[in-house]
KEPARO-468973 format. One record per atom (N, C-alpha, C): residue number from 1; residue in three letters; atom name; x, y, z. Coordinates in Angstrom, 1 decimal, m for minus. Example, Ala and Ser with C-alpha at 12.3 -4.5 7.8 and 13.67 -1.06 7.14 Angstrom:
! residues 2
1:ALA:N:13.2:m5.7:7.8;
1:ALA:CA:12.3:m4.5:7.8;
1:ALA:C:13.2:m3.3:7.8;
2:SER:N:12.8:m2.2:7.1;
2:SER:CA:13.7:m1.1:7.1;
2:SER:C:12.9:0.0:7.9;
//
This chain:
! residues 161
1:MET:N:m37.8:2.6:6.7;
1:MET:CA:m36.5:2.2:7.1;
1:MET:C:m36.1:3.0:8.3;
2:SER:N:m35.8:2.4:9.4;
2:SER:CA:m35.4:3.1:10.6;
2:SER:C:m33.9:3.5:10.5;
3:HIS:N:m33.5:4.6:11.1;
3:HIS:CA:m32.2:5.1:11.0;
3:HIS:C:m31.2:4.3:11.8;
4:THR:N:m30.2:3.8:11.2;
4:THR:CA:m29.1:3.0:12.0;
4:THR:C:m27.8:3.5:11.4;
5:PRO:N:m26.7:3.2:12.0;
5:PRO:CA:m25.4:3.6:11.5;
5:PRO:C:m25.1:3.1:10.0;
6:ASP:N:m25.9:2.1:9.6;
6:ASP:CA:m25.7:1.5:8.3;
6:ASP:C:m26.6:2.1:7.2;
7:THR:N:m27.4:3.1:7.7;
7:THR:CA:m28.3:3.8:6.7;
7:THR:C:m28.0:5.3:6.6;
8:LEU:N:m28.3:5.8:5.4;
8:LEU:CA:m28.2:7.2:5.1;
8:LEU:C:m29.5:7.8:4.9;
9:GLU:N:m29.9:8.8:5.6;
9:GLU:CA:m31.2:9.5:5.5;
9:GLU:C:m30.9:11.0:5.2;
10:ASN:N:m31.6:11.5:4.2;
10:ASN:CA:m31.4:12.9:3.9;
10:ASN:C:m32.3:13.8:4.6;
11:ILE:N:m32.0:15.1:4.5;
11:ILE:CA:m32.8:16.2:5.1;
11:ILE:C:m33.1:17.1:3.8;
12:THR:N:m34.4:17.2:3.5;
12:THR:CA:m34.8:17.8:2.3;
12:THR:C:m34.7:19.4:2.4;
13:TYR:N:m34.7:20.0:1.3;
13:TYR:CA:m34.7:21.5:1.2;
13:TYR:C:m35.8:22.0:2.1;
14:GLY:N:m37.0:21.4:2.0;
14:GLY:CA:m38.1:21.9:2.9;
14:GLY:C:m37.9:21.7:4.4;
15:GLU:N:m37.1:20.7:4.7;
15:GLU:CA:m36.9:20.5:6.2;
15:GLU:C:m35.8:21.3:6.7;
16:LEU:N:m34.9:21.8:5.9;
16:LEU:CA:m33.7:22.6:6.3;
16:LEU:C:m34.2:24.0:6.8;
17:ASN:N:m33.5:24.5:7.9;
17:ASN:CA:m33.8:25.8:8.4;
17:ASN:C:m32.5:26.5:8.6;
18:GLU:N:m32.4:27.8:8.4;
18:GLU:CA:m31.2:28.6:8.8;
18:GLU:C:m30.9:28.3:10.2;
19:GLY:N:m29.6:28.1:10.5;
19:GLY:CA:m29.1:27.8:11.8;
19:GLY:C:m29.0:26.3:12.1;
20:ASP:N:m29.6:25.4:11.3;
20:ASP:CA:m29.4:24.0:11.5;
20:ASP:C:m28.0:23.6:11.4;
21:THR:N:m27.6:22.6:12.2;
21:THR:CA:m26.2:22.2:12.3;
21:THR:C:m26.1:20.7:12.2;
22:ALA:N:m24.9:20.2:11.7;
22:ALA:CA:m24.6:18.8:11.7;
22:ALA:C:m23.1:18.6:11.8;
23:THR:N:m22.6:17.4:12.2;
23:THR:CA:m21.2:17.1:12.3;
23:THR:C:m20.9:15.8:11.6;
24:PHE:N:m19.6:15.7:11.2;
24:PHE:CA:m19.0:14.5:10.6;
24:PHE:C:m17.6:14.4:11.1;
25:THR:N:m17.2:13.2:11.6;
25:THR:CA:m15.9:13.1:12.2;
25:THR:C:m15.1:11.9:11.6;
26:ARG:N:m13.8:12.2:11.4;
26:ARG:CA:m12.9:11.2:10.8;
26:ARG:C:m11.5:11.4:11.3;
27:THR:N:m10.7:10.3:11.5;
27:THR:CA:m9.4:10.3:11.9;
27:THR:C:m8.4:10.0:10.8;
28:LEU:N:m7.3:10.8:10.7;
28:LEU:CA:m6.4:10.6:9.6;
28:LEU:C:m5.4:9.4:10.0;
29:THR:N:m5.5:8.3:9.3;
29:THR:CA:m4.6:7.2:9.5;
29:THR:C:m3.6:7.2:8.4;
30:GLU:N:m2.5:6.4:8.6;
30:GLU:CA:m1.5:6.2:7.6;
30:GLU:C:m2.1:5.7:6.3;
31:ASP:N:m3.0:4.8:6.4;
31:ASP:CA:m3.6:4.2:5.2;
31:ASP:C:m4.4:5.3:4.4;
32:GLU:N:m5.2:6.1:5.2;
32:GLU:CA:m5.9:7.2:4.5;
32:GLU:C:m5.0:8.2:3.8;
33:LEU:N:m3.9:8.6:4.5;
33:LEU:CA:m3.0:9.5:3.9;
33:LEU:C:m2.4:9.0:2.6;
34:VAL:N:m1.9:7.7:2.6;
34:VAL:CA:m1.3:7.1:1.5;
34:VAL:C:m2.3:6.9:0.3;
35:LEU:N:m3.5:6.4:0.7;
35:LEU:CA:m4.6:6.2:m0.3;
35:LEU:C:m5.0:7.6:m0.9;
36:PHE:N:m5.1:8.6:m0.1;
36:PHE:CA:m5.4:9.9:m0.7;
36:PHE:C:m4.4:10.4:m1.7;
37:ALA:N:m3.1:10.2:m1.4;
37:ALA:CA:m2.0:10.5:m2.3;
37:ALA:C:m2.1:9.7:m3.6;
38:ALA:N:m2.5:8.4:m3.4;
38:ALA:CA:m2.6:7.6:m4.6;
38:ALA:C:m3.8:8.0:m5.5;
39:VAL:N:m4.9:8.3:m4.9;
39:VAL:CA:m6.1:8.6:m5.6;
39:VAL:C:m6.0:10.0:m6.3;
40:SER:N:m5.4:10.9:m5.6;
40:SER:CA:m5.3:12.3:m6.1;
40:SER:C:m4.1:12.5:m7.0;
41:GLY:N:m3.1:11.7:m6.8;
41:GLY:CA:m1.8:11.9:m7.6;
41:GLY:C:m0.9:12.8:m6.9;
42:ASP:N:m1.3:13.4:m5.8;
42:ASP:CA:m0.4:14.4:m5.1;
42:ASP:C:0.5:13.6:m4.2;
43:VAL:N:1.7:13.4:m4.7;
43:VAL:CA:2.8:12.7:m3.9;
43:VAL:C:3.8:13.6:m3.4;
44:ASN:N:3.5:14.9:m3.1;
44:ASN:CA:4.4:15.8:m2.4;
44:ASN:C:5.0:15.1:m1.3;
45:PRO:N:6.4:15.2:m1.2;
45:PRO:CA:7.1:14.5:m0.1;
45:PRO:C:6.7:15.0:1.3;
46:VAL:N:6.2:16.2:1.4;
46:VAL:CA:5.8:16.6:2.8;
46:VAL:C:4.7:15.8:3.4;
47:HIS:N:3.9:15.0:2.5;
47:HIS:CA:2.9:14.1:2.9;
47:HIS:C:3.4:12.7:3.2;
48:LEU:N:4.5:12.3:2.4;
48:LEU:CA:4.8:10.9:2.4;
48:LEU:C:6.2:10.6:2.9;
49:ASP:N:7.1:11.5:2.9;
49:ASP:CA:8.5:11.2:3.2;
49:ASP:C:8.9:11.9:4.6;
50:PRO:N:9.0:11.0:5.6;
50:PRO:CA:9.3:11.5:6.9;
50:PRO:C:10.6:12.4:7.0;
51:ASP:N:11.6:12.0:6.3;
51:ASP:CA:12.9:12.8:6.3;
51:ASP:C:12.7:14.1:5.7;
52:PHE:N:12.1:14.2:4.5;
52:PHE:CA:11.8:15.4:3.9;
52:PHE:C:10.9:16.3:4.8;
53:ALA:N:9.9:15.7:5.3;
53:ALA:CA:8.9:16.5:6.2;
53:ALA:C:9.6:17.0:7.4;
54:ALA:N:10.6:16.3:8.0;
54:ALA:CA:11.3:16.7:9.2;
54:ALA:C:12.0:18.1:9.0;
55:ASP:N:12.4:18.3:7.7;
55:ASP:CA:13.1:19.6:7.4;
55:ASP:C:12.2:20.7:6.9;
56:SER:N:10.9:20.4:6.9;
56:SER:CA:9.9:21.4:6.4;
56:SER:C:9.5:22.3:7.6;
57:MET:N:8.7:23.3:7.3;
57:MET:CA:8.2:24.2:8.3;
57:MET:C:7.3:23.5:9.3;
58:PHE:N:6.8:22.3:8.9;
58:PHE:CA:5.9:21.6:9.8;
58:PHE:C:6.6:20.6:10.7;
59:LYS:N:7.8:20.2:10.4;
59:LYS:CA:8.7:19.3:11.2;
59:LYS:C:8.2:17.8:11.2;
60:GLU:N:7.1:17.6:10.5;
60:GLU:CA:6.6:16.2:10.4;
60:GLU:C:5.6:16.1:9.2;
61:ARG:N:5.3:14.9:8.8;
61:ARG:CA:4.4:14.7:7.7;
61:ARG:C:3.0:15.3:8.0;
62:ILE:N:2.4:15.9:7.0;
62:ILE:CA:1.1:16.5:7.2;
62:ILE:C:0.1:15.9:6.1;
63:ALA:N:m1.2:16.1:6.4;
63:ALA:CA:m2.2:15.6:5.4;
63:ALA:C:m2.3:16.6:4.3;
64:HIS:N:m2.8:16.1:3.2;
64:HIS:CA:m3.2:17.0:2.0;
64:HIS:C:m4.3:17.9:2.5;
65:GLY:N:m4.2:19.2:2.2;
65:GLY:CA:m5.3:20.1:2.6;
65:GLY:C:m6.6:19.6:2.0;
66:MET:N:m6.6:19.1:0.8;
66:MET:CA:m7.9:18.7:0.2;
66:MET:C:m8.5:17.4:0.9;
67:TRP:N:m7.7:16.7:1.7;
67:TRP:CA:m8.3:15.6:2.5;
67:TRP:C:m9.3:16.2:3.4;
68:SER:N:m8.9:17.3:4.1;
68:SER:CA:m9.8:18.0:5.0;
68:SER:C:m11.0:18.5:4.2;
69:GLY:N:m10.7:19.1:3.0;
69:GLY:CA:m11.8:19.5:2.2;
69:GLY:C:m12.8:18.4:1.8;
70:SER:N:m12.2:17.2:1.5;
70:SER:CA:m13.1:16.1:1.1;
70:SER:C:m14.0:15.7:2.2;
71:LEU:N:m13.6:15.9:3.5;
71:LEU:CA:m14.5:15.6:4.6;
71:LEU:C:m15.7:16.4:4.6;
72:ILE:N:m15.6:17.7:4.2;
72:ILE:CA:m16.7:18.6:4.0;
72:ILE:C:m17.7:18.0:3.0;
73:SER:N:m17.1:17.5:1.9;
73:SER:CA:m18.0:16.9:0.8;
73:SER:C:m18.7:15.7:1.4;
74:ALA:N:m18.0:14.9:2.2;
74:ALA:CA:m18.6:13.7:2.8;
74:ALA:C:m19.7:14.0:3.7;
75:ALA:N:m19.5:15.1:4.5;
75:ALA:CA:m20.5:15.5:5.5;
75:ALA:C:m21.8:16.0:4.7;
76:LEU:N:m21.6:16.8:3.7;
76:LEU:CA:m22.7:17.2:2.9;
76:LEU:C:m23.5:16.1:2.2;
77:ALA:N:m22.7:15.1:1.7;
77:ALA:CA:m23.3:14.0:1.0;
77:ALA:C:m23.9:12.9:1.8;
78:THR:N:m23.5:12.8:3.1;
78:THR:CA:m24.0:11.7:3.9;
78:THR:C:m24.8:12.1:5.1;
79:VAL:N:m24.6:13.4:5.6;
79:VAL:CA:m25.2:13.8:6.8;
79:VAL:C:m26.3:14.9:6.6;
80:MET:N:m25.8:16.0:6.1;
80:MET:CA:m26.8:17.1:5.9;
80:MET:C:m26.3:17.9:4.6;
81:PRO:N:m27.1:18.0:3.6;
81:PRO:CA:m28.5:17.4:3.4;
81:PRO:C:m28.5:15.9:3.2;
82:GLY:N:m27.4:15.3:2.8;
82:GLY:CA:m27.4:13.8:2.6;
82:GLY:C:m27.6:13.4:1.2;
83:PRO:N:m28.1:12.1:1.0;
83:PRO:CA:m28.2:11.6:m0.3;
83:PRO:C:m29.2:12.4:m1.2;
84:GLY:N:m28.7:12.6:m2.4;
84:GLY:CA:m29.5:13.4:m3.4;
84:GLY:C:m28.9:14.8:m3.5;
85:THR:N:m28.0:15.2:m2.6;
85:THR:CA:m27.4:16.5:m2.7;
85:THR:C:m26.5:16.7:m3.9;
86:ILE:N:m26.5:17.8:m4.5;
86:ILE:CA:m25.6:18.2:m5.6;
86:ILE:C:m24.8:19.3:m5.2;
87:TYR:N:m23.4:19.1:m5.2;
87:TYR:CA:m22.4:20.0:m4.8;
87:TYR:C:m22.2:21.1:m5.9;
88:LEU:N:m22.3:22.3:m5.6;
88:LEU:CA:m22.1:23.4:m6.6;
88:LEU:C:m20.8:24.2:m6.4;
89:GLU:N:m20.6:24.6:m5.2;
89:GLU:CA:m19.4:25.5:m4.9;
89:GLU:C:m18.8:25.2:m3.6;
90:GLN:N:m17.5:25.5:m3.4;
90:GLN:CA:m16.9:25.4:m2.1;
90:GLN:C:m15.7:26.4:m2.0;
91:SER:N:m15.7:27.2:m1.0;
91:SER:CA:m14.5:28.0:m0.7;
91:SER:C:m13.8:27.3:0.5;
92:LEU:N:m12.5:27.4:0.5;
92:LEU:CA:m11.7:26.7:1.6;
92:LEU:C:m10.6:27.7:2.0;
93:SER:N:m10.4:27.8:3.3;
93:SER:CA:m9.2:28.5:3.8;
93:SER:C:m8.5:27.6:4.8;
94:PHE:N:m7.3:27.3:4.5;
94:PHE:CA:m6.5:26.3:5.3;
94:PHE:C:m5.8:27.1:6.4;
95:LYS:N:m6.1:26.8:7.6;
95:LYS:CA:m5.7:27.5:8.8;
95:LYS:C:m4.5:26.9:9.5;
96:ARG:N:m4.4:25.6:9.6;
96:ARG:CA:m3.3:25.0:10.3;
96:ARG:C:m3.2:23.5:9.7;
97:PRO:N:m2.0:23.0:9.9;
97:PRO:CA:m1.8:21.6:9.3;
97:PRO:C:m2.5:20.5:10.1;
98:VAL:N:m2.8:19.5:9.3;
98:VAL:CA:m3.4:18.3:9.9;
98:VAL:C:m2.3:17.2:9.9;
99:LYS:N:m2.2:16.5:11.0;
99:LYS:CA:m1.1:15.5:11.2;
99:LYS:C:m1.7:14.1:11.4;
100:LEU:N:m0.8:13.1:11.2;
100:LEU:CA:m1.3:11.8:11.3;
100:LEU:C:m1.9:11.6:12.7;
101:ASP:N:m3.0:10.8:12.7;
101:ASP:CA:m3.8:10.5:13.9;
101:ASP:C:m4.6:11.7:14.4;
102:ASP:N:m4.6:12.8:13.7;
102:ASP:CA:m5.5:13.9:14.1;
102:ASP:C:m7.0:13.4:13.8;
103:THR:N:m7.9:13.8:14.7;
103:THR:CA:m9.3:13.5:14.5;
103:THR:C:m10.0:14.8:14.1;
104:LEU:N:m10.6:14.9:12.9;
104:LEU:CA:m11.2:16.1:12.5;
104:LEU:C:m12.7:16.0:12.5;
105:THR:N:m13.4:17.1:12.9;
105:THR:CA:m14.8:17.1:13.0;
105:THR:C:m15.3:18.3:12.1;
106:VAL:N:m16.0:17.9:11.1;
106:VAL:CA:m16.7:18.9:10.2;
106:VAL:C:m17.9:19.4:10.9;
107:GLN:N:m18.0:20.8:11.0;
107:GLN:CA:m19.3:21.4:11.5;
107:GLN:C:m19.9:22.1:10.4;
108:LEU:N:m21.1:21.7:10.0;
108:LEU:CA:m21.9:22.3:9.0;
108:LEU:C:m23.0:23.2:9.6;
109:SER:N:m23.3:24.4:9.1;
109:SER:CA:m24.4:25.1:9.5;
109:SER:C:m25.1:25.8:8.3;
110:VAL:N:m26.4:25.7:8.3;
110:VAL:CA:m27.2:26.3:7.3;
110:VAL:C:m27.1:27.8:7.4;
111:LEU:N:m26.5:28.5:6.5;
111:LEU:CA:m26.4:30.0:6.5;
111:LEU:C:m27.6:30.6:5.8;
112:LYS:N:m28.0:30.1:4.7;
112:LYS:CA:m29.2:30.7:4.0;
112:LYS:C:m29.7:29.7:3.0;
113:LYS:N:m31.1:29.8:2.8;
113:LYS:CA:m31.8:29.1:1.8;
113:LYS:C:m32.1:30.0:0.6;
114:GLU:N:m31.8:29.6:m0.6;
114:GLU:CA:m32.0:30.4:m1.8;
114:GLU:C:m33.0:29.7:m2.7;
115:PRO:N:m33.4:30.5:m3.7;
115:PRO:CA:m34.4:29.8:m4.7;
115:PRO:C:m33.8:28.6:m5.4;
116:LYS:N:m34.6:27.9:m6.0;
116:LYS:CA:m34.2:26.7:m6.8;
116:LYS:C:m33.5:25.6:m5.9;
117:ASN:N:m33.9:25.5:m4.6;
117:ASN:CA:m33.4:24.5:m3.7;
117:ASN:C:m32.0:24.6:m3.4;
118:ARG:N:m31.4:25.8:m3.6;
118:ARG:CA:m30.0:26.1:m3.2;
118:ARG:C:m29.9:26.4:m1.7;
119:VAL:N:m28.8:25.9:m1.1;
119:VAL:CA:m28.6:26.1:0.3;
119:VAL:C:m27.1:26.4:0.5;
120:VAL:N:m26.8:27.5:1.2;
120:VAL:CA:m25.4:27.9:1.5;
120:VAL:C:m25.1:27.4:3.0;
121:PHE:N:m24.0:26.7:3.1;
121:PHE:CA:m23.6:26.1:4.4;
121:PHE:C:m22.3:26.8:4.8;
122:GLY:N:m22.2:27.1:6.1;
122:GLY:CA:m20.9:27.4:6.7;
122:GLY:C:m20.2:26.1:7.0;
123:CYS:N:m18.9:26.1:6.8;
123:CYS:CA:m18.1:24.8:7.0;
123:CYS:C:m16.9:25.2:7.8;
124:VAL:N:m16.8:24.5:9.0;
124:VAL:CA:m15.6:24.6:9.8;
124:VAL:C:m15.1:23.2:10.1;
125:VAL:N:m13.8:23.0:10.0;
125:VAL:CA:m13.2:21.7:10.3;
125:VAL:C:m12.3:22.0:11.5;
126:LEU:N:m12.6:21.2:12.6;
126:LEU:CA:m11.8:21.4:13.8;
126:LEU:C:m11.0:20.1:14.1;
127:ASN:N:m9.8:20.3:14.7;
127:ASN:CA:m9.1:19.1:15.1;
127:ASN:C:m9.5:18.7:16.5;
128:GLN:N:m8.9:17.7:17.1;
128:GLN:CA:m9.3:17.1:18.4;
128:GLN:C:m9.0:18.1:19.5;
129:ASN:N:m8.2:19.2:19.2;
129:ASN:CA:m8.0:20.2:20.2;
129:ASN:C:m8.9:21.4:20.1;
130:ASP:N:m9.9:21.3:19.2;
130:ASP:CA:m10.9:22.3:18.9;
130:ASP:C:m10.3:23.5:18.2;
131:GLU:N:m9.2:23.2:17.5;
131:GLU:CA:m8.5:24.3:16.7;
131:GLU:C:m9.0:24.2:15.3;
132:THR:N:m9.3:25.3:14.7;
132:THR:CA:m9.8:25.3:13.3;
132:THR:C:m8.7:25.0:12.3;
133:VAL:N:m8.9:24.0:11.5;
133:VAL:CA:m7.9:23.6:10.5;
133:VAL:C:m8.3:24.1:9.1;
134:VAL:N:m9.6:24.2:8.9;
134:VAL:CA:m10.2:24.6:7.6;
134:VAL:C:m11.5:25.4:7.9;
135:SER:N:m11.7:26.4:7.1;
135:SER:CA:m13.1:27.1:7.2;
135:SER:C:m13.5:27.5:5.7;
136:GLY:N:m14.7:27.6:5.5;
136:GLY:CA:m15.2:28.0:4.2;
136:GLY:C:m16.7:28.0:4.1;
137:GLU:N:m17.2:28.1:2.9;
137:GLU:CA:m18.6:28.0:2.6;
137:GLU:C:m18.9:27.0:1.5;
138:ALA:N:m20.0:26.4:1.5;
138:ALA:CA:m20.4:25.5:0.4;
138:ALA:C:m21.8:25.9:m0.1;
139:LYS:N:m22.0:25.7:m1.4;
139:LYS:CA:m23.4:25.9:m1.9;
139:LYS:C:m23.8:24.5:m2.6;
140:VAL:N:m25.0:24.1:m2.2;
140:VAL:CA:m25.5:22.8:m2.8;
140:VAL:C:m26.9:23.0:m3.3;
141:ILE:N:m27.3:22.1:m4.1;
141:ILE:CA:m28.7:21.9:m4.4;
141:ILE:C:m29.2:20.8:m3.5;
142:ALA:N:m30.1:21.2:m2.5;
142:ALA:CA:m30.6:20.2:m1.6;
142:ALA:C:m31.6:19.3:m2.2;
143:PRO:N:m31.7:18.1:m1.8;
143:PRO:CA:m32.7:17.2:m2.3;
143:PRO:C:m34.1:17.6:m1.9;
144:THR:N:m35.1:17.3:m2.8;
144:THR:CA:m36.5:17.7:m2.5;
144:THR:C:m37.3:16.4:m2.1;
145:GLN:N:m36.8:15.2:m2.4;
145:GLN:CA:m37.5:14.0:m2.1;
145:GLN:C:m36.8:13.3:m0.9;
146:LYS:N:m37.6:13.0:0.1;
146:LYS:CA:m37.1:12.3:1.3;
146:LYS:C:m36.6:10.9:0.9;
147:MET:N:m35.4:10.5:1.4;
147:MET:CA:m35.0:9.1:1.1;
147:MET:C:m34.1:8.6:2.3;
148:ALA:N:m34.2:7.3:2.4;
148:ALA:CA:m33.3:6.6:3.4;
148:ALA:C:m32.8:5.4:2.6;
149:LEU:N:m31.5:5.1:2.7;
149:LEU:CA:m31.0:3.9:2.0;
149:LEU:C:m29.9:3.3:2.8;
150:ASN:N:m29.6:2.1:2.4;
150:ASN:CA:m28.4:1.4:3.0;
150:ASN:C:m27.2:2.1:2.6;
151:LYS:N:m26.2:2.3:3.5;
151:LYS:CA:m24.9:2.9:3.2;
151:LYS:C:m24.2:1.9:2.3;
152:PRO:N:m23.7:2.4:1.1;
152:PRO:CA:m23.0:1.5:0.3;
152:PRO:C:m21.7:0.9:1.0;
153:ARG:N:m21.4:m0.3:0.7;
153:ARG:CA:m20.2:m1.0:1.3;
153:ARG:C:m19.0:m0.8:0.3;
154:LEU:N:m17.9:m0.4:0.9;
154:LEU:CA:m16.7:m0.2:0.1;
154:LEU:C:m15.9:m1.5:0.2;
155:PRO:N:m15.1:m1.8:m0.9;
155:PRO:CA:m14.2:m2.9:m0.8;
155:PRO:C:m13.1:m2.7:0.1;
156:LYS:N:m12.6:m3.7:0.7;
156:LYS:CA:m11.4:m3.6:1.6;
156:LYS:C:m10.2:m3.3:0.7;
157:ILE:N:m9.5:m2.2:0.9;
157:ILE:CA:m8.4:m1.9:0.1;
157:ILE:C:m7.1:m2.0:1.0;
158:THR:N:m6.1:m2.8:0.5;
158:THR:CA:m4.9:m2.9:1.2;
158:THR:C:m3.8:m2.2:0.5;
159:ILE:N:m2.8:m1.7:1.3;
159:ILE:CA:m1.7:m1.0:0.7;
159:ILE:C:m0.5:m1.9:0.7;
160:GLU:N:0.1:m2.0:m0.4;
160:GLU:CA:1.3:m2.9:m0.5;
160:GLU:C:2.5:m2.0:m0.6;
161:ASN:N:3.5:m2.4:0.2;
161:ASN:CA:4.8:m1.6:0.2;
161:ASN:C:5.7:m2.0:m0.9;
//
């Protein structure tokens, strides 16, 4: 299977080297913000209520911190190491707020390879202004079998007011 935007191909434990890097980018839309609130159950008004948020320290609505954290999970699961990865640990430090229409880029870097196919990644999430919004480390069990597969299709989800 040749690699296309519709395929997911992993990088096995044996193929990973300290210093390897990968990125994953996503933009926070109104739909994503509301759907994340619905799925997580976190309906803090700083995320959803413009009037409440205007009186907050941020002066406007902000994303859930864990939305940014979930992008790290997506990067590990789909880019490096990719399919077959088992997530074990994650540390997160939230550095600055993420606002609607911000475009975040997860930067992963292999910090060290450990026994039993464990790999420690440095994780930095930058906004479109190259400002760090989240940093941390992840530990995963990297896949040992090479695989490429079609990216699963998600159903179209609409938000009703």
